[in-house]
MARTIVEX-951116 format. One line per 2 residues: number of its first residue (from 1); their letters; for each residue x, y, z of C-alpha. Coordinates in steps of 0.1 Angstrom, whole numbers, plus 2048, in hexadecimal, padded with zeros to 3 digits. Layout:
// residues N
NUM) A) X:Y:Z  ...;
// end
This chain:
// residues 104
1) VG) 2BB:5DC:495  2A6:5DD:475;
3) SF) 2C3:5EA:460  2D9:5CF:46F;
5) IL) 2C0:5B4:466  2BB:5C2:442;
7) TL) 2E1:5C2:43D  2E6:59E:44B;
9) TG) 2CA:591:434  2D9:5A2:416;
11) IA) 2B9:5B6:40E  2CA:5D9:413;
13) PL) 2EE:5DF:41D  2E8:5FA:437;
15) VN) 303:5F1:450  328:5ED:447;
17) LE) 32F:5CC:459  354:5CE:452;
19) TL) 358:5EB:46B  34A:5D5:487;
21) NF) 367:5C7:49A  35F:5B1:4B7;
23) SH) 382:5A4:4BE  386:5BD:4DB;
25) LF) 36B:5A9:4ED  381:58B:4EF;
27) TI) 3A2:59B:4FA  3AF:5A1:51D;
29) PS) 3AD:5C5:526  3CC:5D8:52E;
31) FA) 3C7:5E1:553  3E0:5F9:563;
33) FL) 3E6:5E3:581  3F0:5C6:56B;
35) NT) 40C:5DB:55C  419:5EB:57C;
37) NF) 43E:5EA:580  445:5EC:5A5;
39) AT) 469:5F5:59F  45E:616:590;
41) FN) 43E:61A:5A5  43B:63C:5B5;
43) WS) 438:631:5DA  430:655:5E5;
45) TF) 40C:64F:5D7  407:630:5ED;
47) PQ) 3F9:643:60C  3E0:655:5F5;
49) IL) 3D5:634:5E7  3D0:625:60A;
51) LS) 3BD:644:614  3A6:641:5F6;
53) FG) 39F:61D:5FD  39A:625:622;
55) VV) 37F:63E:61A  36D:625:604;
57) AL) 36F:60A:61F  361:623:639;
59) AA) 344:62B:622  33D:606:61C;
61) MT) 33D:600:642  327:61D:649;
63) EH) 30E:611:62E  30F:5EE:63D;
65) IG) 307:5FB:660  2EA:60F:652;
67) DM) 2DD:5F1:640  2DF:5DC:65F;
69) TT) 2CE:5F7:674  2B1:5F9:65A;
71) AS) 2AE:5D3:657  2AD:5D1:67E;
73) AV) 290:5EA:67F  27D:5D7:664;
75) IG) 280:5B4:673  27F:5BF:697;
77) KD) 2A0:5AE:6A1  2C1:5C0:6A9;
79) LL) 2D9:5B3:68F  2F6:5C8:69C;
81) NE) 2F7:5B2:6BC  2EA:591:6AE;
83) PG) 2FB:584:698  312:5A2:69E;
85) LH) 321:5BE:689  342:5AC:686;
87) RT) 331:58E:675  31B:5A2:65E;
89) LL) 339:5B8:653  34D:598:64D;
91) GD) 331:589:638  32D:5A9:625;
93) GI) 352:5AB:61E  354:586:613;
95) GS) 335:58C:5FD  345:5AA:5ED;
97) FI) 366:598:5E8  355:57A:5D6;
99) GT) 33F:592:5C2  35E:5A5:5B7;
101) IV) 36F:585:5AC  351:577:59A;
103) GG) 345:598:58B  368:5A6:584;
// end
């Protein structure tokens, strides 16, 4: 930080500012799914993709049930029955979806 400040003020040219290129911060990244050509997509990998996402979804549901069980023990109310596991899972899924859209 000190070298950068000394270079910017002109006291000592310690940092080569010409090598700093911040243009990549303002460009849209090249994501693989944006360039997918479904005409040449290898559909034999589709079951493996679904299985991978299924395992992740199962892990997220298991974590959610554990969280609800722990929260139930802390507050002294059975959250799996009231408001119900289906409602808390739906709320967790909607929250994850919105968080992904905003954060992604």
